[in-house]
C-alpha positions as CSV (number, residue, x, y, z in Angstrom):
1,X,-10.6,8.7,-35.5
2,X,-8.6,8.4,-32.3
3,X,-7.9,12.1,-32.1
4,X,-11.6,12.9,-32.7
5,X,-12.5,10.5,-29.8
6,X,-9.9,12.2,-27.7
7,X,-11.3,15.6,-28.5
8,X,-14.8,14.5,-27.6
9,X,-13.6,13.0,-24.3
10,X,-11.8,16.3,-23.5
11,X,-14.8,18.6,-24.4
12,X,-15.2,21.4,-21.8
13,X,-18.9,21.3,-21.1
14,X,-18.8,24.6,-19.2
15,X,-18.4,26.4,-22.6
16,X,-21.9,25.3,-23.8
17,X,-24.0,24.2,-20.8
18,X,-24.6,24.8,-17.1
19,X,-25.3,21.1,-16.7
20,X,-22.8,18.8,-15.0
21,X,-22.3,15.0,-14.8
22,X,-22.3,13.3,-11.3
23,X,-20.8,9.8,-11.2
24,X,-22.5,8.0,-8.3
25,X,-20.1,5.4,-6.7
26,X,-21.1,2.6,-4.4
27,X,-19.8,-0.7,-3.1
28,X,-21.3,-3.9,-4.5
29,X,-22.2,-7.2,-2.9
30,X,-18.7,-8.7,-2.6
31,X,-17.6,-5.8,-0.4
32,X,-14.7,-5.0,-2.8
33,X,-16.5,-4.5,-6.2
34,X,-16.8,-0.7,-6.8
35,X,-19.7,0.2,-9.0
36,X,-20.7,3.5,-10.5
37,X,-23.2,5.2,-12.9
38,X,-23.6,8.7,-14.1
39,X,-26.5,11.2,-14.2
40,X,-26.9,14.7,-15.5
41,X,-27.6,17.5,-13.0
42,X,-28.9,21.0,-13.9
43,X,-25.8,22.8,-12.4
44,X,-22.8,22.7,-10.1
45,X,-23.2,21.1,-6.7
46,X,-21.0,21.6,-3.6
47,X,-22.7,19.7,-0.9
48,X,-24.0,16.1,-0.9
49,X,-27.3,17.3,0.7
50,X,-28.1,19.1,-2.6
51,X,-27.9,15.8,-4.5
52,X,-30.9,13.6,-5.3
53,X,-31.0,10.1,-3.9
54,X,-30.9,7.5,-6.7
55,X,-31.4,3.8,-7.1
56,X,-30.0,0.7,-8.8
57,X,-30.8,-2.9,-9.5
58,X,-29.4,-4.7,-6.4
59,X,-30.1,-8.2,-7.9
60,X,-27.3,-7.4,-10.4
61,X,-24.8,-6.7,-7.6
62,X,-25.7,-9.5,-5.2
63,X,-27.4,-7.1,-2.9
64,X,-31.2,-7.7,-3.4
65,X,-33.5,-10.5,-4.7
66,X,-34.9,-10.1,-8.3
67,X,-38.5,-9.7,-7.1
68,X,-37.6,-6.7,-4.9
69,X,-34.4,-5.5,-6.4
70,X,-34.4,-1.7,-5.8
71,X,-31.6,-0.3,-3.6
72,X,-31.4,3.4,-2.8
73,X,-28.2,5.4,-3.1
74,X,-27.7,8.1,-0.5
75,X,-25.0,10.7,-1.6
76,X,-22.5,11.1,1.2
77,X,-19.3,12.8,-0.1
78,X,-18.3,14.8,-3.2
79,X,-15.0,14.9,-5.1
80,X,-14.0,16.6,-8.3
81,X,-14.0,14.3,-11.3
82,X,-10.5,14.0,-12.7
83,X,-11.8,12.1,-15.8
84,X,-14.5,14.6,-16.9
85,X,-13.0,17.6,-15.1
86,X,-14.8,21.0,-15.2
87,X,-17.6,21.1,-12.6
88,X,-18.3,17.4,-12.9
89,X,-18.1,15.4,-9.7
90,X,-17.6,11.9,-8.2
91,X,-20.1,11.1,-5.5
92,X,-19.4,8.5,-2.8
93,X,-22.7,6.9,-1.8
94,X,-24.0,4.3,0.6
95,X,-26.9,1.9,0.1
96,X,-30.3,1.6,1.8
97,X,-33.6,-0.3,1.3
98,X,-36.6,1.7,0.1
99,X,-37.8,1.8,3.7
100,X,-34.6,3.6,4.7
101,X,-32.7,0.8,6.4
102,X,-29.0,0.3,5.6
103,X,-28.6,-2.9,3.5
104,X,-26.3,-5.6,5.1
105,X,-23.3,-4.7,2.9
106,X,-23.5,-1.0,3.9
107,X,-20.6,-0.7,6.3
108,X,-20.5,3.1,6.2
109,X,-23.7,3.5,8.2
110,X,-22.3,1.6,11.2
111,X,-19.1,3.6,11.0
112,X,-21.0,6.9,10.9
113,X,-22.7,5.9,14.2
114,X,-19.3,5.3,15.8
115,X,-17.8,8.5,14.5
116,X,-20.8,10.6,15.5
117,X,-20.6,9.3,19.1
118,X,-19.8,12.4,21.3
119,X,-16.8,10.7,23.0
120,X,-15.3,9.9,19.6
121,X,-16.1,13.3,18.2
122,X,-14.3,14.9,21.2
123,X,-11.1,12.8,20.4
124,X,-10.9,13.9,16.7
125,X,-9.5,10.6,15.5
126,X,-6.9,10.9,12.7
127,X,-6.2,8.1,10.2
128,X,-3.4,7.6,7.7
129,X,-4.0,4.5,5.5
130,X,-1.2,2.9,3.5
131,X,-3.0,1.1,0.6
132,X,-0.8,-1.6,-1.0
133,X,-1.9,-3.1,-4.3
134,X,-0.6,-5.2,-7.2
135,X,-0.7,-4.5,-10.9
136,X,-1.4,-7.6,-13.1
137,X,-1.0,-8.3,-16.8
138,X,-4.5,-8.5,-18.1
139,X,-4.8,-11.8,-19.9
140,X,-2.5,-13.9,-17.7
141,X,-3.2,-12.4,-14.2
142,X,0.5,-12.3,-13.4
143,X,2.3,-9.3,-12.0
144,X,3.3,-6.5,-14.3
145,X,6.9,-6.7,-15.3
146,X,7.2,-10.4,-14.4
147,X,8.1,-12.9,-17.2
148,X,4.9,-14.8,-18.2
149,X,4.8,-18.0,-16.2
150,X,8.2,-17.2,-14.6
151,X,9.6,-15.2,-11.8
152,X,11.8,-12.2,-11.5
153,X,15.0,-12.1,-9.4
154,X,14.3,-12.3,-5.6
155,X,13.1,-9.3,-3.5
156,X,15.5,-6.6,-2.6
157,X,16.1,-4.3,-5.5
158,X,12.5,-3.3,-6.1
159,X,11.4,-1.3,-3.0
160,X,11.3,2.4,-3.8
161,X,13.4,1.6,-6.9
162,X,13.9,3.2,-10.3
163,X,14.7,1.5,-13.6
164,X,13.0,-0.5,-16.3
165,X,14.1,-3.8,-14.7
166,X,12.9,-2.8,-11.2
167,X,9.9,-0.5,-11.4
168,X,6.8,-1.6,-13.4
169,X,3.7,0.6,-13.9
170,X,5.0,4.0,-12.7
171,X,2.9,5.8,-15.3
172,X,-0.3,4.4,-13.7
173,X,0.9,5.2,-10.2
174,X,1.8,8.8,-11.1
175,X,-1.5,9.4,-13.0
176,X,-3.4,8.1,-10.0
177,X,-1.4,10.4,-7.6
178,X,-2.3,13.5,-9.6
179,X,-5.9,12.4,-10.2
180,X,-6.4,12.0,-6.5
181,X,-4.9,15.4,-5.7
182,X,-7.2,16.9,-8.4
183,X,-10.2,15.2,-6.9
184,X,-9.5,16.7,-3.5
185,X,-8.4,13.4,-1.8
186,X,-5.8,13.9,0.9
187,X,-3.3,11.5,-0.8
188,X,0.0,12.0,1.1
189,X,2.4,9.9,-0.9
190,X,3.2,6.9,-3.1
191,X,6.1,4.4,-3.3
192,X,7.1,1.2,-5.0
193,X,6.8,-1.9,-2.8
194,X,9.0,-4.8,-1.9
195,X,7.4,-7.2,-4.4
196,X,7.9,-6.1,-8.1
197,X,4.6,-4.9,-9.7
198,X,3.4,-3.9,-6.2
199,X,2.9,-0.3,-5.2
200,X,1.4,1.7,-2.3
201,X,-0.4,5.0,-1.9
202,X,-1.2,6.7,1.4
203,X,-4.4,8.6,2.2
204,X,-4.4,10.9,5.2
205,X,-4.4,12.4,7.7
206,X,-8.1,12.2,7.5
207,X,-10.6,12.7,10.3
208,X,-13.2,10.0,11.2
209,X,-15.6,8.9,8.4
210,X,-13.8,10.9,5.8
211,X,-10.8,8.4,5.9
212,X,-13.1,5.7,4.5
213,X,-14.8,8.0,1.9
214,X,-11.4,9.2,0.6
215,X,-9.8,5.7,0.5
216,X,-12.8,4.2,-1.4
217,X,-12.8,7.0,-4.0
218,X,-9.0,6.7,-4.4
219,X,-9.5,3.0,-5.0
220,X,-12.2,3.8,-7.6
221,X,-10.0,6.3,-9.4
222,X,-7.2,3.6,-9.5
223,X,-9.7,1.1,-10.9
224,X,-10.5,3.5,-13.7
225,X,-6.9,4.4,-14.5
226,X,-5.9,0.7,-14.7
227,X,-9.0,0.1,-16.9
228,X,-7.7,2.8,-19.3
229,X,-4.3,1.2,-19.2
230,X,-5.5,-2.4,-19.9
231,X,-3.9,-3.5,-16.6
232,X,-5.7,-5.5,-13.8
233,X,-5.8,-4.1,-10.3
234,X,-5.5,-6.6,-7.4
235,X,-6.1,-6.0,-3.7
236,X,-5.4,-9.6,-2.9
237,X,-3.4,-9.7,0.4
238,X,-1.1,-12.4,-0.9
239,X,-1.2,-12.4,-4.7
240,X,1.8,-14.7,-5.2
241,X,2.5,-17.7,-3.0
242,X,5.9,-18.2,-1.5
243,X,8.8,-15.9,-0.7
244,X,7.1,-12.7,-1.7
245,X,5.7,-9.9,0.4
246,X,1.9,-9.8,0.8
247,X,-0.2,-6.6,0.4
248,X,-1.6,-4.8,3.5
249,X,-3.4,-1.6,4.4
250,X,-1.5,-0.5,7.4
251,X,-3.6,2.0,9.4
252,X,-2.0,4.8,11.3
253,X,-4.1,6.2,14.1
254,X,-4.1,8.9,16.8
255,X,-6.6,10.7,19.0
256,X,-6.4,14.2,20.4
257,X,-5.3,12.8,23.8
258,X,-2.5,10.8,22.0
259,X,-1.3,13.9,20.2
260,X,-1.0,16.0,23.4
261,X,1.5,15.9,26.3
262,X,1.4,12.5,28.1
263,X,0.0,10.9,24.9
264,X,2.4,8.0,25.1
265,X,0.6,6.6,28.2
266,X,-2.8,6.9,26.3
267,X,-1.2,5.1,23.3
268,X,-0.1,2.2,25.6
269,X,-3.6,1.9,27.1
270,X,-5.1,1.9,23.6
271,X,-2.8,-0.9,22.5
272,X,-3.7,-2.9,25.6
273,X,-7.4,-2.6,24.7
274,X,-6.6,-3.7,21.1
275,X,-4.7,-6.8,22.4
276,X,-7.9,-7.9,24.3
277,X,-10.0,-7.8,21.0
278,X,-7.3,-9.2,18.7
279,X,-9.6,-12.0,17.3
280,X,-12.5,-9.7,16.6
281,X,-10.3,-7.2,14.8
282,X,-8.6,-10.0,12.7
283,X,-12.0,-11.3,11.7
284,X,-12.9,-7.9,10.3
285,X,-9.6,-7.0,8.7
286,X,-9.9,-8.5,5.3
287,X,-10.5,-11.8,3.4
288,X,-7.5,-14.1,3.0
289,X,-5.4,-12.3,5.5
290,X,-4.2,-15.6,7.0
291,X,-2.2,-16.1,3.8
292,X,-0.4,-12.8,4.5
293,X,0.0,-12.8,8.3
294,X,2.4,-15.7,8.6
295,X,5.0,-14.1,10.9
296,X,7.3,-13.7,7.9
297,X,7.7,-10.9,5.3
298,X,7.3,-8.0,7.8
299,X,4.2,-9.4,9.5
300,X,3.2,-10.8,12.9
301,X,1.6,-14.2,13.0
302,X,-2.2,-13.9,12.7
303,X,-2.8,-15.7,16.0
304,X,-0.3,-13.6,18.0
305,X,-0.7,-10.0,19.2
306,X,2.5,-8.2,19.9
307,X,3.6,-4.6,19.7
308,X,6.9,-2.8,19.7
309,X,8.8,0.4,18.8
310,X,10.0,0.5,15.2
311,X,9.2,-3.3,14.9
312,X,7.8,-4.2,11.4
313,X,7.2,-7.7,12.6
314,X,4.6,-6.5,15.2
315,X,0.8,-6.3,15.1
316,X,1.1,-2.7,16.3
317,X,4.2,-0.6,15.6
318,X,5.0,2.6,17.5
319,X,7.4,4.9,15.7
320,X,10.7,6.1,17.3
321,X,9.5,9.7,17.0
322,X,6.4,9.0,19.0
323,X,8.4,7.2,21.7
324,X,10.9,10.1,21.8
325,X,8.3,12.9,21.9
326,X,6.1,11.0,24.4
327,X,3.1,11.6,22.1
328,X,1.9,10.9,18.6
329,X,0.4,8.0,16.8
330,X,0.7,4.2,16.2
331,X,0.3,1.9,13.3
332,X,-2.0,-1.1,13.1
333,X,-0.2,-3.4,10.7
334,X,-2.8,-6.1,10.7
335,X,-5.4,-4.9,8.1
336,X,-5.2,-6.6,4.7
337,X,-5.1,-4.7,1.4
338,X,-8.7,-5.7,0.7
339,X,-10.0,-4.5,4.1
340,X,-13.0,-2.1,4.2
341,X,-11.7,1.2,5.6
342,X,-15.2,2.0,7.1
343,X,-15.0,-1.2,9.2
344,X,-11.3,-0.9,10.2
345,X,-11.3,2.8,11.1
346,X,-14.6,2.6,13.1
347,X,-13.5,-0.6,14.9
348,X,-10.2,1.0,16.0
349,X,-12.1,4.1,17.3
350,X,-14.6,1.9,19.0
351,X,-12.1,-0.3,20.8
352,X,-9.7,2.5,21.8
353,X,-12.2,5.2,22.8
354,X,-15.5,3.5,23.6
355,X,-14.4,0.3,25.3
């Protein structure tokens, strides 16, 4: 039976039909719940503009009242589907009222406004997002590889480690890596993190709004792979209290001016602008971030803004290479693992270019 099921799952539709399956993906009411549903289309599609709009019951996702529950999905970006393969696709959507207004939880629409501003377009903002996450044992909500109800040895041996007593969940991580490359996501690397059971993948460099699209679809693919594996995926910024590293989404950023000669001066001006809006950024950088940004475990204190070269205890870190070359990028270390990349990327562009 299992092999027949596997055969059916792996059927190549292209041998018998022109039709394809499009999995429409959107973000639900909590801002972190990724929802999706599939529909059949008559043939292959290469551009989101060729896709029909669709709808869903917003009262079931906390995004609309029961008496007026229809929310409209607008297709925005297409990726190859690593699960169904062939010409089948994953479609990143955002959400609107039937009258065409973005619903309150649609953060992509606001980001698209920032990224289409002529001053922002001219600066070609690049992003590289380091997404940390924790894998949990399904029935006990305790990190993978940890003794149930107990703790492993202290941090130190686990970061970028190999070995059955140090690296937990590598099959999930590698499956995700390949699936993202197949999908057309610009995933640039993976590594084991400081806390055992915690991992990181990086998306980028990606320009403007595509950074948010790619990170959300990478998260969706990871949700699906952990679902298959019977493991729970957590984006909590501090999944385990105490002397354990939290989980962030460090956001690396540069503009055209920063990447050109004299860019280091532009970087310093941008960091100064960020320092003046520290509170606003922190408020938008993820839920529960105060549990992570304590000033310990490679973080700056949540109420303090500081920057430095090669300083992992800073809010903003500038790399040695950037300092040496006099141009390059910087890293905003404040965003939590559960941040919305549309919000964070747009806010960084807005503060550094439009303010």
